[in-house]
Every structure is written in structure tokens, then in C-alpha cells.
Residue frames relative to the residue before (quaternion, step in Angstrom):
aa qw qx qy qz dx dy dz
M 1.0000 0.0000 0.0000 0.0000 0.00 0.00 0.00
S 0.4441 -0.7190 0.4863 0.2223 3.51 -1.04 0.88
R 0.5153 -0.6281 0.4762 0.3363 3.62 -0.99 0.77
T 0.5304 -0.6408 0.4394 0.3390 3.53 -1.11 0.55
A 0.0007 -0.7529 0.6579 -0.0190 3.56 -1.13 0.70
E 0.2504 -0.7329 0.6016 0.1955 3.59 -1.45 0.31
F 0.2247 -0.7999 0.5517 0.0731 3.46 -1.18 0.69
G 0.1190 -0.7573 0.6419 0.0168 3.43 -0.88 1.19
I 0.3690 -0.6914 0.5659 0.2561 3.58 -1.31 0.36
F 0.2510 -0.7320 0.6143 0.1542 3.50 -0.90 0.98
S 0.0449 0.8623 -0.4894 0.1220 3.56 -0.35 1.28
P 0.2025 -0.7940 0.5690 0.0690 3.47 0.25 1.42
Q 0.3802 -0.7933 0.4400 0.1806 3.57 -0.70 1.09
A 0.4271 0.7310 -0.4550 0.2760 3.62 1.31 -0.22
G 0.8326 0.1420 -0.1824 0.5033 3.60 -0.79 1.01
M 0.5750 0.5491 -0.3816 0.4715 3.59 1.22 0.46
S 0.4031 -0.6608 0.5787 0.2569 3.54 -1.08 0.72
F 0.6267 -0.5004 0.4138 0.4308 3.49 -1.26 0.19
K 0.6223 0.5255 -0.3617 0.4537 3.73 0.88 -0.88
A 0.6718 0.5283 -0.3272 0.4031 3.58 0.78 -0.99
I 0.6485 0.5222 -0.2802 0.4778 3.54 1.13 -0.92
A 0.6518 0.4999 -0.3070 0.4806 3.51 0.96 -0.85
D 0.6304 0.5215 -0.3396 0.4640 3.66 0.94 -0.74
R 0.6582 0.5015 -0.3248 0.4580 3.56 1.02 -0.76
A 0.6395 0.5303 -0.3271 0.4504 3.50 1.05 -0.82
T 0.6591 0.5014 -0.3179 0.4616 3.50 0.92 -0.85
Q 0.6484 0.4908 -0.3355 0.4755 3.67 0.93 -0.76
A 0.6991 0.4685 -0.3349 0.4237 3.58 0.82 -0.94
E 0.5936 0.5788 -0.3453 0.4398 3.54 1.11 -0.47
Q 0.6628 0.5194 -0.2700 0.4669 3.46 1.00 -1.09
L 0.7262 0.4462 -0.2489 0.4600 3.63 1.07 -0.89
G 0.5449 -0.6795 0.3505 0.3442 3.51 1.23 -0.08
Y 0.3270 0.7305 -0.5400 0.2604 3.50 1.04 0.68
H 0.5407 -0.6545 0.3930 0.3534 3.56 -0.98 0.67
S 0.8366 -0.0579 0.1078 0.5340 3.63 0.89 -0.91
L 0.2278 -0.7227 0.6271 0.1805 3.54 -1.31 0.24
W 0.1066 -0.8293 0.5480 -0.0261 3.52 -0.77 1.17
F 0.2651 -0.7794 0.5594 0.0967 3.53 -0.84 1.16
V 0.4563 -0.6466 0.5274 0.3090 3.60 -1.37 -0.24
D 0.3205 -0.7322 0.5655 0.2033 3.66 -1.01 0.56
H 0.3831 0.6956 -0.5023 0.3422 3.46 0.40 1.40
F 0.4045 -0.7221 0.4856 0.2813 3.58 -0.98 0.78
W 0.7738 -0.0116 -0.0470 0.6316 3.62 1.36 -0.15
N 0.4890 -0.6641 0.4825 0.2951 3.52 -1.23 0.31
R 0.4934 -0.6917 0.4311 0.3039 3.54 -0.64 1.04
G 0.6498 0.5169 -0.3009 0.4691 3.70 1.00 -0.74
I 0.8062 0.1056 -0.0044 0.5822 3.59 0.90 -0.96
P 0.1061 -0.8924 0.4314 0.0799 3.56 0.61 1.00
D 0.7010 0.4478 -0.2680 0.4860 3.56 1.13 -0.67
A 0.4725 0.6624 -0.4588 0.3571 3.68 1.16 0.12
D 0.5885 -0.5472 0.4515 0.3878 3.53 -1.21 0.55
C 0.0855 0.7838 -0.6137 0.0415 3.58 -1.05 0.74
L 0.2687 -0.8038 0.5172 0.1195 3.61 -0.29 1.29
E 0.5340 -0.6311 0.4505 0.3370 3.59 -1.13 0.84
S 0.5640 -0.6914 0.3629 0.2685 3.45 -0.99 1.04
M 0.6788 0.4974 -0.3116 0.4412 3.67 0.85 -0.93
A 0.6680 0.4483 -0.3350 0.4905 3.57 0.89 -0.73
L 0.6392 0.5251 -0.3396 0.4477 3.58 0.99 -0.76
M 0.6227 0.5362 -0.3551 0.4456 3.64 0.93 -0.73
S 0.6057 0.5723 -0.2993 0.4647 3.53 1.02 -1.00
G 0.7050 0.4988 -0.2620 0.4306 3.55 0.87 -1.12
M 0.6459 0.5253 -0.2598 0.4893 3.48 1.07 -1.00
A 0.6379 0.5376 -0.3126 0.4542 3.61 1.01 -0.89
A 0.7134 0.4617 -0.2834 0.4444 3.55 1.02 -0.78
R 0.6879 0.4767 -0.2503 0.4867 3.59 1.36 -0.32
T 0.6881 0.3850 -0.2570 0.5588 3.62 1.19 -0.03
E 0.3039 -0.7409 0.5720 0.1773 3.50 -1.47 0.24
K 0.8178 0.2084 -0.1136 0.5243 3.59 0.87 -0.58
L 0.5853 0.5682 -0.3941 0.4234 3.72 1.12 -0.48
R 0.3371 -0.7189 0.5727 0.2039 3.56 -1.03 0.92
I 0.2916 -0.7899 0.5326 0.0854 3.48 -1.02 1.00
G 0.1494 0.8149 -0.5508 0.1009 3.71 -0.80 0.76
T 0.2813 -0.7255 0.5942 0.2034 3.56 -1.35 -0.06
L 0.1987 -0.7562 0.6191 0.0731 3.55 -0.99 0.95
V 0.5681 -0.7030 -0.4228 0.0656 1.60 0.05 2.37
L 0.5974 -0.5075 0.4615 0.4154 3.55 -1.41 0.28
C 0.3720 -0.7104 0.5586 0.2120 3.61 -1.11 0.80
N 0.4581 -0.7188 0.4587 0.2511 3.47 -0.55 1.34
S 0.6619 0.5566 -0.3227 0.3847 3.56 0.96 -0.79
F 0.6541 0.5819 -0.3200 0.3622 3.64 0.98 -0.75
R 0.8270 0.1659 -0.0633 0.5335 3.61 1.11 -0.50
N 0.5053 -0.6007 0.4916 0.3771 3.59 -0.95 0.80
P 0.5226 -0.6786 0.4316 0.2830 3.71 -0.83 0.94
A 0.6127 0.5282 -0.3717 0.4554 3.51 1.10 -0.49
L 0.6421 0.4820 -0.3157 0.5057 3.61 0.89 -0.81
L 0.6301 0.5432 -0.3591 0.4231 3.58 0.98 -0.97
A 0.6760 0.5082 -0.3182 0.4285 3.55 0.86 -0.86
K 0.6390 0.5179 -0.3390 0.4566 3.58 1.07 -0.65
A 0.6385 0.5319 -0.2748 0.4837 3.56 1.14 -0.93
L 0.6513 0.5359 -0.2681 0.4656 3.57 0.90 -0.92
T 0.6328 0.5159 -0.2902 0.4992 3.52 1.09 -0.94
T 0.6519 0.5165 -0.3144 0.4577 3.58 0.92 -0.80
I 0.6496 0.5202 -0.2942 0.4699 3.50 0.92 -0.94
D 0.6128 0.5263 -0.3392 0.4821 3.69 1.10 -0.70
H 0.6689 0.4643 -0.3093 0.4913 3.56 0.96 -0.67
V 0.6038 0.5713 -0.3359 0.4429 3.58 0.95 -0.72
S 0.7498 0.4290 -0.1764 0.4718 3.47 1.07 -0.96
G 0.4200 -0.6967 0.4661 0.3477 3.52 1.28 -0.36
G 0.7254 -0.4662 0.2537 0.4382 3.47 1.17 0.66
R 0.5337 0.6340 -0.3692 0.4205 3.51 1.18 0.88
L 0.3491 0.7632 -0.4425 0.3159 3.49 1.46 0.53
E 0.0601 -0.7228 0.6828 0.0876 3.71 -1.03 0.64
I 0.2594 -0.7476 0.5994 0.1205 3.54 -0.87 1.06
G 0.0140 -0.7526 0.6582 -0.0143 3.56 -0.92 1.00
L 0.0268 -0.8266 0.5575 -0.0727 3.52 -0.75 1.06
G 0.0862 0.7930 -0.6012 0.0485 3.64 -1.02 0.72
A 0.6275 -0.6125 0.3591 0.3195 3.48 -1.28 0.13
G 0.4934 -0.6590 0.4019 0.4010 3.55 1.40 -0.07
W 0.1120 -0.8263 0.5519 -0.0138 3.52 -1.14 0.79
M 0.7231 0.5251 -0.2407 0.3787 3.50 0.91 -1.14
D 0.3223 -0.8371 0.4126 0.1583 3.56 0.21 1.31
E 0.6734 0.5224 -0.3033 0.4263 3.46 0.98 -0.96
E 0.5648 0.5428 -0.3943 0.4805 3.72 1.16 -0.38
Y 0.6414 0.5339 -0.3378 0.4353 3.56 0.76 -0.95
R 0.6833 0.4383 -0.2754 0.5149 3.60 0.78 -1.13
G 0.6325 0.5321 -0.3836 0.4119 3.73 0.67 -0.74
Y 0.7975 0.2916 -0.1646 0.5018 3.58 0.68 -1.13
G 0.6496 -0.5876 0.3488 0.3332 3.66 0.95 0.45
Y 0.4981 0.6413 -0.4649 0.3529 3.55 1.19 0.18
E 0.5162 -0.5916 0.5232 0.3313 3.69 -1.19 0.57
F 0.1571 -0.7796 0.5950 0.1159 3.61 -0.85 0.74
P 0.1888 -0.8114 0.5477 0.0775 3.55 -0.05 1.40
T 0.6982 -0.4230 0.3991 0.4176 3.39 -1.44 0.01
M 0.6381 -0.5342 0.3798 0.4041 3.56 -1.29 0.45
G 0.6026 0.5617 -0.3312 0.4601 3.59 1.05 -0.70
A 0.7147 0.4197 -0.2955 0.4751 3.51 0.83 -0.98
R 0.6065 0.5539 -0.3731 0.4314 3.62 1.00 -0.63
L 0.6377 0.5217 -0.3128 0.4726 3.64 1.05 -0.85
R 0.6630 0.4973 -0.3281 0.4533 3.59 0.97 -0.75
Q 0.6279 0.5273 -0.3126 0.4796 3.48 1.14 -0.70
L 0.6056 0.5271 -0.3633 0.4726 3.56 0.95 -0.75
E 0.6812 0.4907 -0.3343 0.4283 3.68 0.75 -0.96
E 0.6554 0.4754 -0.3367 0.4807 3.57 0.90 -0.92
G 0.6425 0.5311 -0.3562 0.4223 3.67 0.88 -0.77
L 0.6269 0.5542 -0.3148 0.4480 3.64 1.10 -0.63
K 0.6516 0.5006 -0.2815 0.4956 3.38 1.12 -0.90
V 0.5833 0.5346 -0.3685 0.4881 3.72 1.04 -0.63
L 0.6918 0.5364 -0.2955 0.3826 3.48 0.61 -1.23
K 0.6802 0.4930 -0.2594 0.4765 3.53 0.96 -1.18
L 0.6457 0.5207 -0.3452 0.4391 3.65 0.99 -0.80
L 0.6946 0.4216 -0.2719 0.5156 3.71 0.89 -0.90
F 0.6233 0.5012 -0.3903 0.4561 3.69 0.95 -0.29
G 0.7750 0.3808 -0.1468 0.4825 3.74 1.06 -0.72
E 0.7763 0.4209 -0.2347 0.4063 3.55 0.67 -1.09
K 0.5320 -0.6023 0.4727 0.3615 3.61 -1.01 0.60
R 0.7537 -0.0686 -0.0169 0.6534 3.61 1.06 -0.71
A 0.2631 -0.8130 0.5147 0.0694 3.52 -0.85 0.97
S 0.0094 -0.7574 0.6527 -0.0156 3.52 -0.95 0.87
F 0.1044 0.7833 -0.6044 0.1011 3.51 -1.16 0.81
A 0.0505 -0.7937 0.6059 0.0195 3.55 -0.90 0.75
G 0.0420 0.8195 -0.5594 0.1171 3.50 -0.14 1.41
R 0.6822 -0.4617 0.3465 0.4486 3.53 -1.34 -0.09
Y 0.7954 0.2841 -0.1258 0.5203 3.59 1.13 -0.86
Y 0.7875 0.2373 -0.0842 0.5625 3.50 1.00 -0.70
K 0.0689 -0.7801 0.6218 0.0111 3.57 -1.33 0.74
L 0.1034 -0.7237 0.6802 0.0540 3.56 -1.15 0.77
D 0.0683 -0.7694 0.6340 0.0371 3.59 -1.23 0.76
D 0.8146 -0.2297 0.1222 0.5184 3.50 -0.10 1.23
A 0.2665 0.8206 -0.4761 0.1699 3.56 1.05 0.76
I 0.2814 -0.7799 0.5507 0.0967 3.51 -1.07 0.81
N 0.0008 -0.8155 0.5787 -0.0016 3.54 -0.83 0.88
N 0.1650 0.7844 -0.5594 0.2111 3.62 0.25 1.30
P 0.4993 -0.2382 -0.8288 0.0838 1.59 -1.85 1.74
K 0.5177 -0.5720 0.4919 0.4035 3.54 -1.25 0.08
P 0.6435 -0.5071 0.3493 0.4547 3.53 -1.15 0.23
I 0.5814 -0.5812 0.4305 0.3727 3.59 -1.22 0.40
Q 0.6934 0.4312 -0.2588 0.5160 3.49 1.02 -0.79
R 0.1022 -0.8171 0.5670 0.0217 3.51 -0.71 1.02
P 0.4804 -0.1611 -0.8621 -0.0063 1.41 -2.12 1.41
H 0.7690 -0.0843 0.0401 0.6324 3.56 1.25 -0.23
P 0.6469 -0.4955 0.3778 0.4396 3.64 -1.20 0.26
P 0.5895 -0.5917 0.3895 0.3882 3.70 -0.99 0.67
I 0.2783 -0.7597 0.5810 0.0886 3.39 -1.01 1.06
T 0.1610 -0.7730 0.6130 0.0268 3.52 -0.77 1.32
I 0.0304 0.7692 -0.6329 -0.0820 3.64 -0.74 0.62
G 0.2846 -0.7476 0.5940 0.0848 3.43 -1.03 1.20
G 0.5324 0.6046 -0.4929 0.3287 3.53 -1.08 0.74
S 0.1753 -0.8126 0.5468 0.1003 3.71 -1.13 0.35
G 0.2648 0.7498 -0.5389 0.2780 3.66 1.12 0.48
E 0.3569 -0.7889 0.4586 0.2000 3.50 -0.48 1.17
K 0.7136 0.4840 -0.3196 0.3929 3.65 0.71 -0.73
V 0.8186 0.2288 -0.0795 0.5207 3.54 0.84 -1.07
M 0.7328 0.4465 -0.3108 0.4086 3.64 0.58 -1.05
L 0.6676 0.4745 -0.3243 0.4732 3.67 0.86 -0.74
R 0.5926 0.4848 -0.4026 0.5017 3.68 1.09 -0.24
I 0.6085 0.5196 -0.3686 0.4731 3.64 0.94 -0.58
V 0.6085 0.5300 -0.3518 0.4745 3.61 1.01 -0.92
A 0.6564 0.5392 -0.3062 0.4296 3.60 0.77 -1.06
Q 0.7648 0.4015 -0.2340 0.4463 3.65 0.81 -0.88
Y 0.8357 0.3051 -0.0649 0.4521 3.60 1.04 -0.87
A 0.6881 0.5561 -0.2758 0.3760 3.61 1.14 -0.55
D 0.3294 -0.6702 0.6197 0.2414 3.61 -1.16 0.49
R 0.7822 0.0703 -0.0454 0.6174 3.60 1.18 -0.62
W 0.1920 -0.6989 0.6682 0.1680 3.57 -1.17 0.75
N 0.1879 -0.7352 0.6459 0.0836 3.45 -1.15 0.95
C 0.1413 -0.7790 0.5953 0.1372 3.68 -0.39 1.09
P 0.3759 -0.7409 0.5098 0.2234 3.58 -0.61 1.37
A 0.6817 -0.4958 0.4082 0.3506 3.45 -1.54 0.71
G 0.7923 0.3854 -0.2810 0.3804 3.56 -1.34 0.48
Y 0.3424 0.7665 -0.4630 0.2844 3.57 1.38 0.28
K 0.5040 -0.6637 0.4526 0.3172 3.63 -1.06 0.51
S 0.8010 -0.0901 0.1012 0.5831 3.61 0.92 -0.83
F 0.3602 -0.7671 0.4958 0.1898 3.58 -0.31 1.33
G 0.6350 0.5432 -0.3146 0.4503 3.59 1.01 -0.83
D 0.6530 0.4988 -0.3251 0.4681 3.50 0.91 -0.69
K 0.6514 0.5295 -0.2963 0.4556 3.57 0.98 -0.94
L 0.6404 0.5292 -0.2915 0.4742 3.48 0.99 -0.93
G 0.6655 0.4909 -0.3153 0.4655 3.59 0.97 -0.88
V 0.6351 0.5125 -0.3472 0.4620 3.58 0.98 -0.57
L 0.6095 0.5508 -0.3253 0.4684 3.55 1.09 -0.76
K 0.6485 0.5393 -0.3019 0.4444 3.49 0.93 -0.99
A 0.6448 0.5321 -0.3078 0.4543 3.54 1.04 -0.89
H 0.6861 0.4551 -0.3063 0.4779 3.54 0.93 -0.89
C 0.6029 0.5642 -0.3645 0.4306 3.55 0.96 -0.48
T 0.6389 0.5059 -0.2896 0.5020 3.45 1.07 -0.93
A 0.6756 0.4915 -0.3330 0.4371 3.66 0.89 -0.82
V 0.7446 0.4090 -0.2380 0.4709 3.65 1.13 -0.53
G 0.4848 -0.7070 0.3863 0.3403 3.40 1.47 0.05
R 0.4894 0.6464 -0.4101 0.4177 3.43 1.11 0.95
D 0.3687 -0.7090 0.5299 0.2838 3.68 -0.87 0.73
I 0.4424 -0.7296 0.4511 0.2616 3.59 -0.63 1.04
K 0.5263 0.6242 -0.3898 0.4259 3.57 1.41 -0.34
S 0.6572 0.5059 -0.3280 0.4523 3.63 1.07 -0.44
I 0.6064 0.5038 -0.3468 0.5081 3.60 1.37 0.28
N 0.2841 -0.7501 0.5657 0.1914 3.52 -0.72 0.87
I 0.2809 -0.8052 0.5132 0.0969 3.58 -0.60 1.34
S 0.0349 -0.8178 0.5694 -0.0761 3.54 -0.54 1.23
E 0.1866 -0.7516 0.6259 0.0931 3.50 -1.24 0.74
Q 0.3148 -0.6741 0.6365 0.2033 3.57 -1.13 0.85
L 0.0035 -0.8614 0.4924 -0.1248 3.60 -0.17 1.48
L 0.2587 -0.7061 0.6326 0.1850 3.57 -0.89 0.88
V 0.0419 -0.7787 0.6260 -0.0028 3.47 -0.96 1.01
C 0.1902 -0.7464 0.6371 0.0292 3.60 -0.78 1.31
L 0.0702 0.8363 -0.5350 0.0971 3.63 -0.03 1.25
G 0.0424 0.7839 -0.6181 0.0402 3.59 -0.98 0.90
A 0.5824 -0.5946 0.4238 0.3573 3.55 -1.23 0.45
S 0.7742 0.1864 -0.0755 0.6001 3.49 1.29 -0.69
E 0.6215 -0.5473 0.3900 0.4026 3.56 -1.17 0.29
A 0.5828 0.5456 -0.3627 0.4808 3.62 1.17 -0.65
E 0.6730 0.4992 -0.2989 0.4567 3.68 0.85 -0.92
V 0.5986 0.5338 -0.3534 0.4815 3.63 1.10 -0.73
E 0.7063 0.4759 -0.2929 0.4346 3.58 0.65 -1.01
E 0.6421 0.5153 -0.3287 0.4628 3.55 1.04 -0.73
K 0.6762 0.4725 -0.3077 0.4742 3.61 1.02 -0.85
W 0.5671 0.6096 -0.3681 0.4138 3.64 1.21 -0.71
K 0.5358 0.6517 -0.3979 0.3604 3.63 1.04 -0.69
M 0.7179 0.3702 -0.2035 0.5534 3.56 1.13 -0.82
A 0.7073 0.5178 -0.2969 0.3789 3.45 0.75 -0.91
G 0.6229 0.5834 -0.3185 0.4124 3.40 1.20 -0.72
R 0.6461 0.4933 -0.3146 0.4901 3.55 1.27 -0.33
L 0.5636 0.6041 -0.4091 0.3873 3.69 1.14 -0.02
K 0.0898 0.7983 -0.5867 0.1021 3.63 0.43 1.18
P 0.5645 -0.1322 -0.8108 -0.0802 1.58 -2.10 1.28
F 0.3994 0.7393 -0.4756 0.2604 3.72 1.30 -0.03
S 0.6966 0.5239 -0.3094 0.3803 3.56 0.81 -0.92
I 0.5613 0.6388 -0.3786 0.3654 3.54 1.31 -0.46
T 0.7874 0.2352 -0.1212 0.5568 3.48 1.08 -0.72
G 0.4577 0.7162 -0.4295 0.3050 3.55 1.32 0.20
I 0.2895 -0.7374 0.5762 0.2011 3.59 -1.27 0.12
K 0.0986 -0.7874 0.6060 0.0542 3.63 -1.16 0.52
G 0.3316 0.7160 -0.5690 0.2315 3.45 -1.28 0.58
T 0.5968 -0.4842 0.4869 0.4151 3.41 -1.63 -0.20
P 0.7529 -0.4038 0.2540 0.4534 3.62 -1.13 0.29
P 0.6935 0.4535 -0.3163 0.4619 3.68 0.73 -0.84
Q 0.6535 0.5262 -0.2997 0.4542 3.57 1.07 -0.71
I 0.6343 0.5362 -0.2980 0.4705 3.47 1.20 -0.72
V 0.6135 0.5584 -0.3467 0.4377 3.50 1.10 -0.89
E 0.6834 0.5182 -0.2719 0.4365 3.47 0.89 -1.09
Q 0.6635 0.4599 -0.3190 0.4965 3.62 0.97 -0.68
L 0.5979 0.5420 -0.3525 0.4739 3.65 1.01 -0.55
R 0.6586 0.5127 -0.3358 0.4367 3.55 0.96 -0.93
A 0.6222 0.5566 -0.3318 0.4393 3.48 1.04 -0.83
R 0.6913 0.4378 -0.3127 0.4823 3.68 0.96 -0.81
I 0.5920 0.5823 -0.3504 0.4331 3.58 1.02 -0.61
A 0.6057 0.5643 -0.3151 0.4641 3.58 1.16 -0.86
Q 0.6645 0.4883 -0.3092 0.4737 3.63 1.18 -0.63
G 0.6870 -0.5202 0.2836 0.4208 3.55 1.27 -0.06
I 0.4632 0.6781 -0.4251 0.3807 3.56 1.34 0.00
T 0.0360 -0.8298 0.5564 0.0234 3.58 -0.83 0.93
F 0.7492 0.2767 -0.1597 0.5802 3.49 1.40 0.11
F 0.0575 -0.7956 0.6010 0.0503 3.54 -0.83 0.76
T 0.1853 -0.7012 0.6786 0.1163 3.57 -1.17 0.91
I 0.1117 -0.8598 0.4981 0.0105 3.56 -0.15 1.34
M 0.1392 -0.7001 0.6968 0.0707 3.50 -1.11 0.91
F 0.2986 -0.7683 0.5491 0.1378 3.54 -0.67 1.19
G 0.5510 -0.6580 0.4234 0.2901 3.47 -1.00 1.09
D 0.7381 0.3656 -0.2440 0.5119 3.64 1.02 -0.30
F 0.5503 -0.6621 0.3213 0.3943 3.46 1.52 0.42
G 0.5884 -0.6634 0.3453 0.3073 3.63 1.25 0.57
P 0.0906 0.7595 -0.6353 0.1069 3.61 0.51 1.00
P 0.7154 -0.4659 0.2972 0.4276 3.60 -1.27 0.40
Q 0.6807 0.5005 -0.3020 0.4416 3.63 0.91 -0.93
T 0.6254 0.5210 -0.3468 0.4661 3.65 1.06 -0.55
L 0.6522 0.5124 -0.3209 0.4572 3.60 0.93 -1.04
D 0.6199 0.5603 -0.2846 0.4699 3.56 1.16 -0.87
L 0.7070 0.4383 -0.2763 0.4815 3.58 0.70 -0.98
F 0.6299 0.4941 -0.3778 0.4651 3.68 0.86 -0.51
A 0.6751 0.5091 -0.2916 0.4472 3.55 0.82 -1.04
R 0.7335 0.4498 -0.2663 0.4345 3.66 0.82 -0.85
E 0.8243 0.3002 -0.1251 0.4635 3.50 1.01 -0.96
V 0.7207 0.4065 -0.2345 0.5102 3.59 1.23 -0.31
M 0.6561 0.5528 -0.3032 0.4148 3.55 0.65 -0.99
P 0.6810 0.5157 -0.3312 0.4007 3.67 0.72 -0.91
A 0.6120 0.5573 -0.3729 0.4193 3.55 1.05 -0.45
F 0.7698 0.3133 -0.1959 0.5205 3.59 1.20 -0.14
A 0.3378 0.7466 -0.4879 0.3006 3.47 1.25 0.67
């Protein structure tokens, strides 16, 4: 018997209309996917002129149009929003959704976006320090009646955030990243879920580093949901798989750690990953997830892990 796993759809919104995204959310909900995840980018590096809806407003819109599907972003860029305002906005989205918000947060990386929109682009070290302070601010505002904080980058002075999120103590926080010295320590201290990004060199090594950080901060790694950002190239036949891979194989870094195959072949490859400790997958489909692919995965792959 296969071990249980959950499946979300990683759905970058570049090039998609609001209606197309809403249709995907409706289908994903009907098929039993756990969640739908957007990206926090102002434009797509590969197709910069394509339409790209802003993620926070998009999450709120999708939350209002669904009833069971969880809604998140892989990942919100800490640099783009003051964390106190972000806490207020995320709390609001949790209420709009009736308690279905997933919070994804990261340090930011796409330097041309920072420059284009007039944001300072600090060093990686500074962005990681800002991320850690931002997480502290979020948790204070989610939990405290009145929150005060005096950090290097952010400050709160008797701040009030009412109502509190529906999900208690707060919506699940996913942190995406695999930097071994700092990012995985931040995951160990603050995350409910760690999302290992596509293109990593060794998942086992990364997980080992995370376990060491958990030990250092006195946390049981079993309290962290282990997730992988995974490209899946799925076809009804091997010929269809190979045809789709002609495009999917070019989607680096996703294709570096991606999998391909018919439904039974995908099931076996997922089982191998679950054996490593992964319990959640944020899937980017190699053909960008048209309705027939979402349906095939839900009908012939997901039941093996129910």
C-alpha cells in the first residue's frame, strides 16, 4: 500500500487570464487537488510581456470563487510588502477563504523586478535577515492582542491586527528555499512546511541539513511538512510522454529534478520520493496543465496515495 501524500498545483499565472485561472481553480477543486499555488512576480522572466496578475489580489479572487481548494503562493517575496501590512492582508484572505489560505514566503531573488519597480535589492544576507524579521512580525500580529517589535529592519508599536486569522494559531507557513547555512535554519525555526525548490542537487543531503538545524533549535522535524516543487510530465502513453517531454525538458531548473511517464510510471516515481520523507508535492505539469492532464493525474495517479 502506498503512503499518503497530498498534491497541489503550482500554477504560475503569467500568460493566463483571470477567467482561465478561475476555471483551473474550479476544476482542481472538483478533482480533489489539495491546493493551487501562484507566483509572486510582476512579470515572467521567460515571457516578460505576457499578462501577469498580482498574486495577493489573485489569491483573494480565487478564495472567493472556491469552497474547498486551498490557495497559496510559492512564494511571496518578503521585500515587496511591509510584513505588518502583509499580516493584515493575509488575515483578510484567510477570512475571504473561510480558513483555506496557505502562506508561502521567501527572501526574493529576481533582481530585475526589484530594479524595475524601484525596490532596493539588498545582498542575499540582508534579504535573509529581513525574511527572518518579517516572519517574526507576521507571527506576532497573528497571535498577540497588541504587538510590539524593534528589529533592525521592521518595527511595531502596540500594533493591533483584528480579526485574527480563522486558522489558529495562524495559516500554515511554507518557506521555499534550500540554502543550507541560513535558509534551512529559518525553515527549522519558523516553517510549518518546507518546500524544496526544483533543481536541487541532492534531496537527501538537503533534508539531512534541515534535520541538523531542527536538532540545533530543539524542534522535531516530524512537525514540519516536507514538500517538493516537482515537474511532472504525464501522458496516457509512452509516445505521448516523449512528445510532451520535448517541451518539458527545456523547462530548467524544473526538468532537472522532474519526472516523466504514464500514470503507473509516475506512481512508482512518487512512491520513491515519499520513501525519502516527502509528504506534499507542488506539481508543475510539463504541458502546463491543460484540463485533460489535470483530470488524468487526478483519476489515475492520486488514488494510489489516498
